[in-house]
C-alpha atoms as a printed R data frame, in Angstrom:
    type eleno elety resid chain resno       x      y       z
1   ATOM     1    CA   UNK     A     1   0.055 -0.051   0.039
2   ATOM     2    CA   UNK     A     2   1.397  3.306  -1.015
3   ATOM     3    CA   UNK     A     3   1.630  6.323   1.362
4   ATOM     4    CA   UNK     A     4  -0.890  8.373  -0.533
5   ATOM     5    CA   UNK     A     5  -3.498  5.700  -0.378
6   ATOM     6    CA   UNK     A     6  -2.909  5.095   3.235
7   ATOM     7    CA   UNK     A     7  -3.261  8.928   4.035
8   ATOM     8    CA   UNK     A     8  -6.380  9.199   1.852
9   ATOM     9    CA   UNK     A     9  -7.843  6.032   3.441
10  ATOM    10    CA   UNK     A    10  -7.229  7.449   6.832
11  ATOM    11    CA   UNK     A    11  -8.740 10.803   5.790
12  ATOM    12    CA   UNK     A    12 -11.846  8.911   4.543
13  ATOM    13    CA   UNK     A    13 -12.112  7.025   7.758
14  ATOM    14    CA   UNK     A    14 -11.899 10.211   9.714
15  ATOM    15    CA   UNK     A    15 -14.649 11.854   7.718
16  ATOM    16    CA   UNK     A    16 -16.942  8.851   7.918
17  ATOM    17    CA   UNK     A    17 -16.290  8.499  11.642
18  ATOM    18    CA   UNK     A    18 -17.050 12.276  12.061
19  ATOM    19    CA   UNK     A    19 -20.212 11.857  10.171
20  ATOM    20    CA   UNK     A    20 -21.227  8.785  12.276
21  ATOM    21    CA   UNK     A    21 -20.430 10.794  15.460
22  ATOM    22    CA   UNK     A    22 -22.394 13.692  14.233
23  ATOM    23    CA   UNK     A    23 -25.555 11.530  13.400
24  ATOM    24    CA   UNK     A    24 -25.226 10.008  16.849
25  ATOM    25    CA   UNK     A    25 -24.978 13.360  18.435
26  ATOM    26    CA   UNK     A    26 -28.091 14.627  16.525
27  ATOM    27    CA   UNK     A    27 -30.018 11.442  17.760
28  ATOM    28    CA   UNK     A    28 -28.914 12.368  21.349
29  ATOM    29    CA   UNK     A    29 -29.935 16.011  21.015
30  ATOM    30    CA   UNK     A    30 -33.331 14.872  19.495
31  ATOM    31    CA   UNK     A    31 -33.994 12.587  22.363
32  ATOM    32    CA   UNK     A    32 -32.871 15.099  24.934
33  ATOM    33    CA   UNK     A    33 -34.971 18.094  23.788
34  ATOM    34    CA   UNK     A    34 -37.873 16.067  22.186
35  ATOM    35    CA   UNK     A    35 -37.425 17.280  18.639
36  ATOM    36    CA   UNK     A    36 -37.666 15.057  15.478
37  ATOM    37    CA   UNK     A    37 -34.331 14.374  14.033
38  ATOM    38    CA   UNK     A    38 -35.561 15.428  10.462
39  ATOM    39    CA   UNK     A    39 -36.331 18.869  11.650
40  ATOM    40    CA   UNK     A    40 -33.153 19.047  13.736
41  ATOM    41    CA   UNK     A    41 -31.124 17.902  10.646
42  ATOM    42    CA   UNK     A    42 -32.353 20.772   8.564
43  ATOM    43    CA   UNK     A    43 -30.998 23.407  11.150
44  ATOM    44    CA   UNK     A    44 -28.004 21.598  12.386
45  ATOM    45    CA   UNK     A    45 -26.057 20.491   9.293
46  ATOM    46    CA   UNK     A    46 -23.572 23.454   9.588
47  ATOM    47    CA   UNK     A    47 -22.516 21.948  13.017
48  ATOM    48    CA   UNK     A    48 -20.866 19.243  11.015
49  ATOM    49    CA   UNK     A    49 -18.235 21.774   9.728
50  ATOM    50    CA   UNK     A    50 -18.125 24.609  12.202
51  ATOM    51    CA   UNK     A    51 -19.425 25.708  15.590
52  ATOM    52    CA   UNK     A    52 -22.098 28.252  15.760
53  ATOM    53    CA   UNK     A    53 -24.062 29.455  18.622
54  ATOM    54    CA   UNK     A    54 -26.776 27.045  18.049
55  ATOM    55    CA   UNK     A    55 -24.254 24.207  17.781
56  ATOM    56    CA   UNK     A    56 -22.727 25.371  21.097
57  ATOM    57    CA   UNK     A    57 -26.117 25.342  22.823
58  ATOM    58    CA   UNK     A    58 -26.634 21.826  21.544
59  ATOM    59    CA   UNK     A    59 -23.299 20.738  22.687
60  ATOM    60    CA   UNK     A    60 -24.053 21.954  26.215
61  ATOM    61    CA   UNK     A    61 -27.379 20.293  26.335
62  ATOM    62    CA   UNK     A    62 -25.974 17.067  25.411
63  ATOM    63    CA   UNK     A    63 -23.005 17.426  27.761
64  ATOM    64    CA   UNK     A    64 -25.375 18.226  30.559
65  ATOM    65    CA   UNK     A    65 -27.254 14.994  29.704
66  ATOM    66    CA   UNK     A    66 -23.977 13.080  30.274
67  ATOM    67    CA   UNK     A    67 -23.187 12.275  26.603
68  ATOM    68    CA   UNK     A    68 -20.131 12.966  24.457
69  ATOM    69    CA   UNK     A    69 -20.925 16.095  22.380
70  ATOM    70    CA   UNK     A    70 -19.782 16.317  18.779
71  ATOM    71    CA   UNK     A    71 -16.921 18.554  17.725
72  ATOM    72    CA   UNK     A    72 -16.042 19.314  14.043
73  ATOM    73    CA   UNK     A    73 -12.194 18.861  14.468
74  ATOM    74    CA   UNK     A    74 -12.407 15.190  13.125
75  ATOM    75    CA   UNK     A    75 -14.119 16.412   9.998
76  ATOM    76    CA   UNK     A    76 -11.379 18.932   9.264
77  ATOM    77    CA   UNK     A    77  -8.456 16.456   9.990
78  ATOM    78    CA   UNK     A    78 -10.125 14.029   7.592
79  ATOM    79    CA   UNK     A    79 -10.615 16.676   4.945
80  ATOM    80    CA   UNK     A    80  -7.020 17.844   5.470
81  ATOM    81    CA   UNK     A    81  -5.771 14.210   5.136
82  ATOM    82    CA   UNK     A    82  -7.726 13.781   1.903
83  ATOM    83    CA   UNK     A    83  -6.309 16.971   0.458
84  ATOM    84    CA   UNK     A    84  -2.798 16.041   1.585
85  ATOM    85    CA   UNK     A    85  -3.134 12.526   0.118
86  ATOM    86    CA   UNK     A    86  -4.152 14.026  -3.255
87  ATOM    87    CA   UNK     A    87  -1.176 16.306  -3.415
88  ATOM    88    CA   UNK     A    88   1.161 13.444  -2.330
89  ATOM    89    CA   UNK     A    89  -0.111 11.309  -5.125
90  ATOM    90    CA   UNK     A    90   0.739 13.937  -7.838
91  ATOM    91    CA   UNK     A    91   3.565 12.856  -9.927
92  ATOM    92    CA   UNK     A    92   6.054 15.232 -11.459
93  ATOM    93    CA   UNK     A    93   6.830 14.244 -14.988
94  ATOM    94    CA   UNK     A    94  10.209 15.590 -16.407
95  ATOM    95    CA   UNK     A    95   9.781 17.529 -19.660
96  ATOM    96    CA   UNK     A    96  12.266 16.191 -22.141
97  ATOM    97    CA   UNK     A    97  12.076 19.352 -24.306
98  ATOM    98    CA   UNK     A    98  13.727 21.331 -21.557
99  ATOM    99    CA   UNK     A    99  16.559 18.944 -21.263
100 ATOM   100    CA   UNK     A   100  17.404 19.113 -24.919
101 ATOM   101    CA   UNK     A   101  17.058 22.822 -25.259
102 ATOM   102    CA   UNK     A   102  20.192 24.804 -25.948
103 ATOM   103    CA   UNK     A   103  20.646 28.179 -24.467
104 ATOM   104    CA   UNK     A   104  21.477 30.955 -27.140
105 ATOM   105    CA   UNK     A   105  25.007 32.046 -27.062
106 ATOM   106    CA   UNK     A   106  25.857 35.671 -27.822
């Protein structure tokens, strides 16, 4: 297994784990405050990527209930690893025309 595949696989696993953690968090919030998960999903999708005041309020409610609140750091780590893995996989191909080029002599 090449390093770029390993890094991209790890990034994909982080993003998938983050999404699963976020869905579990939404389920905990919906059970705690008594709101359906569908209506909660429409307003809480930004929480997957960044923390707003609404997200922070939901984090506090879930933490007061004794559960682990979602934090978006795992999403950003996974996305960073995916981007990094894509750059690592880029291959630089030498240009033969530059090697054969002769500089003008004055």
